[in-house]
Residue, then its C-alpha position, 0 to 999 in steps of 0.5 A: g398755132f392758137f387758131d388751128a382747128p383742133v385747139t380748144a376754144e378755151d386755149t384760143n380765148e386765153a391766148i387772145a386775152n394774154g396777147r400770145a395770139v397777137i403778133k406785133e408789126e416788126k420795125a427795123w432801121t438798117y445802116e449799111l456802108g460798102a464798096k464795089t470795086q474791080w481790079l486786075d483789068r476787071r478780072l477781079t471783082a471785090n465787094v465789101a459791106v458792113y451793116y447794123i440793124d436796130w430791130t424792134n418787135q422781131a418775130v421769134n418762134e416759141v413752143q407751148n403745149v396747147d389742148w387739142t380735141c380729136a375730131d374723131t374721138g372727142l378726147e383732149n390731149s396736150i400737144p406742143n404747138n408753134f407760135i410767134r412772139n415778139a422780142g422787144e429789142s434786138r440788133v444785128t451787126g454784120t459784114e459781107i464780102e464777095l470776091a470773083l476772079a477770072a483766074t484764066d480764060n477758062l477758070f472762074l473762082t468765087l468766094n463769099y463770106g458773111l458775118q451775122d452777129t445777132k443779139l436779143e437785147s430785150y426778150n423774155s422766154l415763156v418756154l424757159a419759164t416753164l422749165v425753171s419755175d412754177d410761179p404763175d407770175v413768172l409763167a405769164s411774163g417769162v424769163s429773160v434771155s436778153g443777151n442771147e443770140a437770135p435763133r436760126v441765124p448762123k454767125h458765119t457763112v461761106t460759099a466758094s465755087a470753081m468753074y472750069r470750061r472749054p469749047l467742045g470741038g467746033l459745035g458751038s458748045d462748051w463743056f464745064l466742070r464745077g465744084d461748090y463748097v457751102y459752110n454754115s456755122k452752128t445755128w441756135l434753134e430757139a431764143e433760149n440758146a439750148a438746142y442747136v444744129g452743128d456746123l454744116n459743110l457741103l460739097n457739090s459738083r457737076i459736069g456738063v455741056e451748055r450752049d446759049s439756049w440749053s444745058a445738060a449736066f450730071y451733078v452730085d449734091n453733098l458729095 
């Protein structure tokens, strides 16, 4: 954001000097243990995994007012702009569960669940510093938000679907009816954990006809 064309040279040079215009390379060690299984004569597939991510220099979005110069008028104005900073240390602990069941010859069910428990273990927020202090040293170094959850990652996710299909006469085609449910839990928008998007619940449906080489369907999203 500091290199957008309207940004004043002073703001760009300052961001380079204090390191805010520099994004460090992210590094992560990921440890995962899981199992893939089939049951009930292979009609039920059940997969599970647990994982741990040790993350260094995670890229985190912040917003800062920077001075822009209008190309048409030459006037300057302070405008909020997005930029990326690196969290010193963060970690993610999670679980994924996948279930798929051929309940009958015509009915197929799936259920997926994900748990992402995130934590910023070492991160100072420049945004929070501007809200709680006017000390130049604090504004330059930021205020610790260590212990907060990582932004833009819902802690719980669920997807479920049901598909029913049968042959359509003797035409070599199948007709089908499908419903899908999607859930995302509350999602923080920033590292300060002050603003968030609430729980998301979506129900989608479709009905149609398909063959090996084509399909046609009517659908409704967010029913």
